[in-house]
N, C-alpha and C positions, 0 to 999 in steps of 0.2 A: 611948356618947360621942358629941355631936352632930357633925353634917358642919359645916364652914366654909359659911359663906355665900357664893355665888357673885353674881360681880357680873353682874347683867343689864342694866346702863345701856344700853351701847351697842344692845343688840337693842331695847329698850325705845324708846329714841332713834329708831331706824332707822323702827320701825313709825310713828312719828308721820309720816314722810313718804310712809309707803305709798299713801294715799290721793289726792297730788296726781296733779295731771296736767302733767307736766314736758315733756313732748313728745305731739304727738298724729300726728305723721307726714302730715299733710295738706299736699301741696303747693299753697299758697294765692299763693305771690307770683309775680312776673313776670321776664320777663327782664332788662329795665332795672334793676330791684331790685337781681335776684341777682347783677348785674355789678359794680355798684356796691357792693354789700355784700363783695365779694371784692376790689375794689380799695382798700377804705377798710379792709380787715383784712390782709392779705397784705403790704403795704409796711413795716407797723410792726413786725413779726416780721424781715422781709429785710434792710432797709436802715434804719432808724430807729436813732439812736445811743440813743435812750432818754433817760427824763427825770434820770437821773445813775447813776453809778455804783453797781452790784450793786440796783438798786431794779426789782423783778419787774414785768411788764406783762401784762396778759390783755384783750386785743381780740378780740371775737365779734361773731357776727352771726346774728340770728333765735333769740336765745336767751332763756327766760325769766327775768326777776327777781322774785323773791318778797321784797316785805317781810314777810309773814306768811304762815305755814304754811297759815294757815286762809281766805286769800284765793288766788284765781286769780293766774298770773303775769300780768304786763304785759310783752310781748315789742315791743321796740324792732329795727329794723331794723338796729343796730348799736350796741356800746357801748364804752365803754374804763374800766379801772380800775387805776389805779396800784398799787403796794405789796402785791399781793394772789397767792396762787400756786393753781393748780388742785391738788385733792388726788391725791395717787398713785393712790389707789382709786377714779377718778373714773368707773367705771360702777354704784357704789352711787349709789342715787335721789336721795339727801340731798346727792351731790357733781355731780350731771349739770346741774343749773343752777345761777343766781347766787342765792342765799340770802342774804342781809344778814346773818343770824345766822352764817351760816357764814364768811364772808368778813371780817366784823369792820366792815365799812363799805359806804357804796352805791357804784355806779360814779362815777368823777370827770365822765364825759360821756356823753349818751345821743343819737342820732342818728336823725331819722325821714324816709324817702324817702317824697314823697308821689306817690302813683300813683290815686286816685280821692278823693272826698269823705267817704268813709265812716270813715276811721279816728280822728278826733278828736284830730288831733295837736296843732291848737293849741286845743282844749278840756279834755275830759277827761285827755289824757295829761298836758299842762302842768300841771294841776293835782294829778295822780297823783305825776308826777316830782318836783315843789316837794315835796311831803308825803314823798317818799323822801329829800330833801334833797339831790338830786344837781347838782352844782354847774353845770354848763352842758348845756344843752339845744340841739339844732340841728335845725332842720327844712329840707329840701331839696326843695324843690316846682319842679320844672323845668318844669313845664306853668303853673305860677301857678294850681293849682286850688282851693286854700284860702288861700293867702298871699299878699300884695301884693307880695312879693319871690321869687327863685327861692330865696336864701338868707338865713334868717332864724336868729339866735343868741341865745339867752335865758342870762342868768346868774343864779345865784341870790342874792336880798339880802333879807336878813331871811328873812320867812314866805315869800316868792312870789318871782318871776322878774321881772327886767326887761331891755328890749331891750339887747342890745351891739351898738355900731356897728362894729366891727372884728371880724375873723375871726381873732383872734389869741387864745391860751390861755398865758398865760405861765406859769402855774402848772404846764402840762403841758409847756411847752416845744414846744408844738405851734401851726400854724395851718392854716387851710384856704382853697383858694382853687378859682374854674372855670377850669377847664382844656380847651382845645378841642385834641382830637387823637384818636389812634385807640387802643384798648384791646381786645386778642385780635379783633382786625379789625374791630372796629365803630368808626367816627368820629362823635363825638357831643362834647356839652360835658360834662364828667364832674366830680364832686365830686373834691377831691385834696386830702391830707393836704402840707402844708409843714412844713420843720424852725422853730425858732424865729428863724431868719433870713430865713424867706420862700422856700426853696428848696425844690421841691418833692421830695419824698420818693419815690426810684424803686422801681417793681416789681423783682421778680428778675430778670424779662426783659429790660427796662431797664437794669438793672445789667449783664448781660451783653452787650446791645447797645453800650454803653458802653464796656464793657472791649474789645469787638472791634472798635470804631470807633478806640480808643486805639492797640489793636496793629496796626491797619491803617496807623494813621498813622506810628507809629513805624518800621512796616516801609517806607514810604513814603520816610521822611527816610532811613532807612538806605541806600535803594536811589538817592536822591538825592546822598546822600555818596560814596555807590560810584562813582556815575557821574560825579562831580565830580573823585572821585579819578581814575578811569580817563583824564578830559579832561584832568587836570594832568599825569598820565604821558604821554598821547600828546603834548603840548605839549613836556615835557621829552625827550623821544624826538626831536621833530623840532629843536627847537635842537640837540640833540646831532649829529642827522644834518646840518643847517647849518654846525655848528662842523666837524664830520670834513670836509664838502665843501671848506670855505673852507681847512681845514689841507692837503687835498689838493692844491687849487689852489695854493696856496704854495708848497707843494713840488716841484709841477710846474713852476712859474716858477721856483723855484731850479735845479731839474735843466736847465731851456733855458738858463739864463745860465751855467749852468757848463759845457755844453757849447758854446756861442759863444765862451766865453773859452778854452775850450781850442783852436777852430779858429783863434783870433787868435792866440795863441801858436805854434801850428802855422807861423802864416804869418809871423811876425817880429814879430808887433803886440805890444805890451803894451797887456792890455785895461784898464790901469787909468791908462794915460795918457788 
């Protein structure tokens, strides 16, 4: 009797990914880019309301995107993809990077942070991202090394990209802005996400600081109310004491008048005459 054929499709499918270099563990980034990558991913998970109810989001930094398994990955500094989820067994090689065939769609936005003139962010990558059909491509060039502007945004139109004047992405319910401030102890001009209303999406630390400030303001208001209450009670006590003093003076005047009347009566004088 012949044995039933075993389904080896998962194993064969997994073998197709074994030749790929999904990560090379080479530290090639720089400190400003690394901090920016974290600032552009963490708030989307910790503080953003999201694009809509029950719509998952994947925001990642320095992770390869594979359009085809036979070609090397292209690695943006950051990308955002809506309505996709990371596989439960994400340590499998075919799940450790962003394979368009696995996720079923390209990312919605990719972002490059220019730190030198070698990356080809405005040439080769521009063409590759357009070929992948990625809706938005953002180039942040703080030193204007390859671009005329600090922030350049492209939107996919037909087969290529066109410049977009505003840093808003209505389909994503997001925007970008340049923000001068301090992040992780470093003061600089940072690229920050905003919500669809233009409000900066805070980091988890900023949210904690805001909550602390609100709690401190509430404590101060409560203390002021307590002090006002104490002042009102002190004034009420003072009024009560003044009223009591007036009553005692009136009582003393009455008693003196009564004693005088008694002396007059003893002398045979009617005090009422």
